[in-house]
N, C-alpha and C positions, 0 to 999 in steps of 0.2 A: 641747645643743639649740641650734639656730641662732636668733638673736634675730628674724630675719625670718619664721620659721615661724608664730608666733601671729598675725602681721599678715595672712597670706594668707586664712585663713577670714573674718576681719573684712572685708577688702577685697572678697572674693567675695560675702559676705552683704550688705554695703552696696550693691554693684552690683545684686544681685538685687532688693533693696528699692526702689532707684531705678527699676529697669526695670518692676517691677510697678506702682509709683505712676504712672509715665508711661503705661503701657498702660491703666490704669484711667481716667486723665484723657482720653486719646485716645479711648477707647471712649465715654465720656460725651459728648465733643464730636461724635463721629460719629453718635451716636444722637439727640441732642437738636437739632432744627433751629433752635432759637432762638439758638444760639451759633455759627452758621456763620462769623460774622466772626472769632471767636477761632480756630476750626479752620483758617481760611485764612491767618491771620497768625501766623507762628512766634514773633514777639516777644510777642504777647499770650499765647500758650500758655506760653512760658517765664515770663512775668510771673505767671501763675496757678500754674504748677508749682513754681517756685523757692522761694517761701515755705514750701510744704508739704515740699519736699525738705530745706530747712534745718531745719525743725522735726523732721522725721524723723531726720536725722542726730544732732541734739541728743538726742532721746529714745532712739535706739538705743544711744548711747554712755553714757547714764545708767543703763541697766539693771544693769550690774555694781555700780554704786554703791548701788543700791537693795537688791540682794541677792536679790530675787525678781522674776522677769520678769512683766509684766502678762499677763493673759489676753486676748490680742488679739481672739479671736473674741467674747468678751463685750463688749469695748469697741466692736467693730463693730456688734453687734446693739443695744447700748444707744444708740449714736449714731443708728441708724436710727429707733428709738423716740423719741428726743429730737427728731430732725428732724421726725418726724410731728407731735409735740406743738407744736413751733414753727410748723409750717405751719398747724395748726389755730388757733393764736394769730394768725398773719398773716391768716387768713380772718376771724376774729372782730373783730379790731381794724380791719382794712381795711374791713369792712362797716359797722362802727360809725361810722367817720370819713366814709365815702362810701357811704351806703346805696343810692344809685341805680345803682351799678356792680354787675355780676354778681360772685358770691362769689370766683371764681378771679382775675378781673381786679383786684378790690379787694385781694386778698392779694398779687398780684405787684407792684402799683403802690405798696404800702405802703413807705415809707422810714423811716429812723431806726433806733434800736437794735433794734426788733422787726420790722424789714423783712425782705424776702426774702433779702437778702445774709447776714444772720445765720443764717437757716435753711440756706442753701447752704454756709456754713462748717461747720455741724454735720454735715449730710448733703447731699451726699456728701463734703465735705472731710475731716472726722474719720474717716468710714467708710473712705475710700480710704487714709488714713494708717494706720489700724488694720490693714487687710488687707495692705498692703505690709509693715508691721511684723511681722505674723504670718508672711508668707512669708520674710522675712529671718531671723526667729528660728528657723524650722524648718530653713532651710539652714545657719545658723550651728551649730545643735546637731548636725546631720548631719555637718558637716565636722570637728567636734572629736573 
């Protein structure tokens, strides 16, 4: 067996995972009008995409070391639930700190470790990473 043969499924699966991740981020940027500045600036898009792509490649290549592949659909659903919980915390803490603001405005303007950035890292950040990992693992298993 050629030593390059096992590398081809991995390369194709990684490429598919990167593509799904990029498509999900681009879709999010296209739908949400609040991030138009990121959508119009390729450097900002890459700055948001690259850390998740690097985390993805790290996680994807740790799977064989674990011996059992994670259930990516469960991770995606869990991250949506956790993101919802974090957003509720954003609303509660933001309203507590600034009660005269409307609830959603207070949640969005909340900064610090419980701020909206943490919520966005969990959902859609981890959700997109889990979905791209799921697509990658499906293709990888199909190619083997």
